[in-house]
Every structure is written in structure tokens, then in C-alpha cells.
N, C-alpha and C positions, 0 to 999 in steps of 0.2 A: 556622404560616405559611400564608396562603391562596394559592391558585393565582395570584391577581392581584398578589401582592406578591413574586413571585420575583425573584431577582437578574437584572440586565440585563448581567452579565459576558459578554464574548465567549466563544462556545463554542471549545473548543480543548483543549489538553492542559495548560493552566496550573493548572487546578483538580484536584480529586481524581478526576474522572471519567476513566477510562482510555479511550484511543482504541480504535477497532474492531479494531486490530491487536494490542492488548494484552489485550482481553477474552477471547480464545480462540475456538475454532471454533464453539461453540454459539450465539454471538450473530450477528445479522445480519438481513437482510431476508427471506430465504426458506430453505427446506430445503437448497438447493444449497450454501449456506455450510457446513452441517454435513458434507455429503458431499465437499466439496473436500479435497484433501490438505493437510496442514500445509505451511507454507513449507519448501522444500528448501534446503539449503546448496550453493552452487556455488563452487568454488575457482577463482580466476583470477589472472593476473599482478598485478592490483591489489588483491588481498585476497579475503576470503570474503564472499559475498553471500547474503542470504536472498531467495528468489524465490517469490512467491505467485501462483498463477493467479487471475485475476479473471474469473468468468463474465460473459457479456454482460448477463444479467438483473440483476446487481449493479453494473454500470458505468453510473452515472447522470449523470456529468459528462463534459465534453470535456477531454481531456488532450493534451499535446504530447509526443511521443516524443523523448527526448534524442539519439537516434542519427540519425534522419532528419529531425527537426524538423517532421514532418507531424502533423496532428491525429489523435487516437483519439476518434471520436465516441461519444456515449452508446449503450449497447447492444452495443458491440463487445468481445468477449473479448480480454484482453490480460494482461500480467504486471506485477506491482508488485514493485519491487526496492529493497532497502536493504542497507547494510553491516552485517555481523554484529558486527564489533568497531570501532565508530566511536570515534575518539579522545575525543569528548565524551560518550560513553555511549549507551545504548539509546534513550532518549527522543529524543535529537538525530538518531540514525540513522532512527528512524521518521518524525520530522518532515521529514527530507530524502529520503524515499523518492520514487522516480520510477516513472512508468507507461510501459511499453515495449510496442511491437508485439512479438509473440512472435518473429517472424522477425528483427527488428532485434536482439533480445537474443541470439539464437542466432548471428548473424553479426557481432556488434559487433567493433570493432577490438580485437584481442587483444594487440597489441604496440605 
């Protein structure tokens, strides 16, 4: 198959290509991805959450923090959070991950 006849399927997790969160720590744009700690598990009133630090160098898009509803601009270090035991499985949990300001995650409503 030539490079010009590749599929035009939308990129995403519907194919066999794993997301950047499934590929492991060795993949990514730069060496800081290798040096970052693996996602940690945090237990809370609403379940167990996987929390991954996103260094500013790897933050390429604008996200909206679900706690304060303010923008997280590109280049800003923040946290990526998803449920560990999502009722519809790991792929759905990863698809529903959210990007949080670190302070917002630390002080989020606990009750």
C-alpha cells in the first residue's frame, strides 16, 4: 500500500492503534514523557482515579478544567484524570479523561 492510498478513517481509538495513554511511558513527544511518573491512583468518595501529570512541553491544546471551567492554555503543566474502574471499561475511561488545573484537582469538592 502506498503512502498516498492510506485510509482516511478518523484518528481515534476505534482502530487498532492504541491511544497515547495505552502505549506506555516510552512513547511521546520528548524525553520528559519517559521521566514522568506513571499515573498514580487516588482514592476518593466517588471512586478510584488515575492521575497523570502532563508537563507543559507536552500540553499542545487548550483544555477546560471541569472544576473551575477556566481554560488551561497550551504549554501549561496540569493533570489528566480518569476513572480506574469505569463501568464501561478501560477504553471508555480513557476516552472520558479530563484535564484539570493541579490546584483544582487538589481542592475539588470532596463531598
